[in-house]
N, C-alpha and C positions, 0 to 999 in steps of 0.2 A: 937468563944464567946456565948454560948448561952443565953439566959436570963432567967425572971421568965414567961415570954412572951410566952416564949414556940418557941420560930424560932431561929437555926441558919442562919445568914447570909451568912456565904460560901456554902451555897446547894441553894438559890436562882438565881435564872435567871431574869436578873429587863433589861427591854427596850429591848425586844425579840418580844413578839407578842403584847404588848401594845407602841409601835414605830410608826407602822401607824395610831393610834388612836391619840398620842401626836401629831405629824403632822395635822392630821385632824381636831383638835382642836382648834389648834395653840395655845399650851401651850407652845412655846417656844417665848411668846411675852415679858416676863420677860428679857429672855438674848439680844432680841433687844432692850430694854430699857438701859440695864447695855451697852450694848456696847456705844448706842450714851452716855449714862452719862460717860464713861470712854472717848471717843473720844473728850467731852467738857472740863472736866477735864485733862486732856493734852494737849489740844490748850492751856487752858490759861497757860501755863507753857511752851509755846513755843515746844512744842513736837505738830507738825502737818501731820507725817506719818512715817510709820517704818515697822517694821516686828512685827506681831504676832503670837505669838501661841497658840491657844482655846482650853483648857483642857477640856472634859466631853462638847465637840462643839453640842452632839447632833447633829440634823435634819439640823445645819447649820443656826442657826436662827440669831446668833449674829456672825457669820463669814460673811456672807453674810451685813451685815449691816457695817462694818469692809472693806469689798471687794469695796463696794462703795461708802466708803471715802478715794480712794487711797490708802488705806494698803494692803501690801503682805500679804496674810492670809496661815497659814496651822493648821489647822482644827484637834482635835484626839477626837477620843472617843472609850472605852472598845466594845459599842453594834456594831456589824455588823449590824444589821439592820438598827440604827443609822446614821450608815457613808452610807449606801444604801442611803435612804433619802436627806441624805448630797447633795451626786454626781448627782442626781437627780435634785433637786434646782440648783446647780451651779457646772458644772463640770470644771468649769477651775479653781476651788481651789483646794488646796496641801487636802484633806481629806483622812485620814489614821487612824487606827487601834492602838489605844495602850493604856498602864494603869499607870493613874496617879504615881500608888505606884511604880512603875516599870520603869519611863522614857522611851524616844523612842531616837533613833537614828535620831537628828532633829538638824537642825543650830539652835542656839540660835537668837533672835531675839529681838527686841527693847521692846516687851511689850508681858508677861503671863498672860493668864487669865484661873478663873476656877469658872465660873456664875452655879448660879442658881443650890444649893444644891449640887454642883458635890464636895464638900468636906464634905458635911454632909455623902456623901457616902463613906465614908472612915471609918471603922467601928470600930478603936481604935487609939490612942494615937499613937502608932506606927504608924499606917498608915497614919494618919494624917501630921507624922514628916515626913515620907519618900513623901508623898505629897506635902511638902515644900521644898523638897528638889528637888526634880525634878522642880515643877517650877523655883525655883533659878536658875540649871541648862539649864532653856531656855531661859535666859536673858543672854544680854552680860552686860559687867560693864556700869554702870550707868541706866541700862533699869529698868522697873517699872515691879510690878505685882500687878494686880488688882482680889480681890475673893471676893464670899459675901456668907454669910450662914445666914444660922437660927439659933436662939439664943435658949439657953436652956429654956429660955420663953417661946419662941414662941411652944417649944415641949409641957410645962407642962400646960401650958393656951389653945394650937388650939389641942393639941392632946388625950383629956382628954377623950379616948374611945367612941368618937364619929362620924355621920356620916356626911361626905361634898359630896353635888352636885359640883364636878368638872366641868363640863358640859352637859347642856340640852337644842339641837340644833336638826334642823329638822331630822339629818342623826346621830346622837350618843346621846346616854346618858350616864356618866360616873358620878359612885359613889366612892366613896374613905371612909372605914371604918379607923380610924386612932386611933392610942393604943400608949402609952408613957411608959414607964420604967425607974423610976429616977433614982435607982440603977448602973444599968449600963448605965447610958445613953442612953437606945439606945428607937428608935422610929419607928410602924408599921405602912405601908402603905397599906391596903389589897386594889387595885383597882379592880371594878367590873364594865364591859362595858358592852353596847349595839349597835348595827353599822350596820346602813341598808347598804345592798348588794346593791351595785349603788345607781338604781331609782325604783327599787323593792317594794314590800310592806314585803321582808323576811330581820329580823334582826336576826344578829350573835351576842352572848355572849363570853366572855371572862374573864381571870381575870389574876392578876399577883399581887403577893404583893412583895414589897420594904421595905428595912430596912435602915433607916439613925443614926445618932449620933448625937448627942447634944454634940458639944464639947464647952468650955467653954472659956470665955473671955482669963481668964488664958492662959490655953491648946492653944489659938491661938496666944499669943505673945510669947509664950515660945516656939512654934514650928517654929516661923516666924524666932527666936532668935536663933536657934538653926544650921538652914539652910545659916547661914549666910547673913541674910537680914537685912536691918535697917525699921523698922514701920515711913510708914513716917504720918498715918494719917488714923483712923478708926472711920468709919462715918455711922449716920441714910441712908437710900436712898434719904428720904429730905436732906440730907447734914448737919443735928446735930450732937451733939455731942451723944456719948451713953449715954443711960439711964437703970434703971433696968426693964424697960418694952417694952424696944426696941424690936420689934421680927423680926427684920431682920439686919444686917451690913455690911460692906462693909471693909474690909481689904485692906489697900497699903503698898507696900511695896517697897523696891528699892535697886539694888545690887549695892552696894560700898561705 
């Protein structure tokens, strides 16, 4: 799906060389927060343990939080570099490669998750609907799905051709050039980083381009329904109802 910004997401390689930098600057902190939020939300409804299928598990940040809380975890990611980092983080967890749009040979659990832009990386409505079908197949009857996404408002207001310093530490400087084309609803982040080699004064430069899509609320709700799921709630990270200026929304659905 080419856009007027001049990229084609089908030929981009994401979370390959950037994966170690992602881990170095602890970019999975949001996934950890979402895991804790989900555990608390479920506990309030009497669900204290079970098995979670964590799609787009990245370097394992959320999966480790679930495991520490007593959940059995299967973490799935399309990036082999990310899976390697997750295995190094906790080798006792079931980490495996897989694509959310294609599903995976995994036994369904009590909960399926897709945290921190995982669904935004699906580049079309067709891919979004396929992703929600996979999430639905990942849970047993009565199981829950929790996913969070950047909203179109976030892309239109925060990705309007500007530079953002993602990290500035003693060992890494990460700069992200953000661009958004509202016509195809596609956003591009050109990530450029400089990372120190060990404890030396030698720094290496790297670069990766990431593409995301701004799924509308209507598209999300329709994809959930098309997957045969019941929408339980959609909330801001603060637990409030959606607003026109919400930058991120959490969608909670249930099977059956």
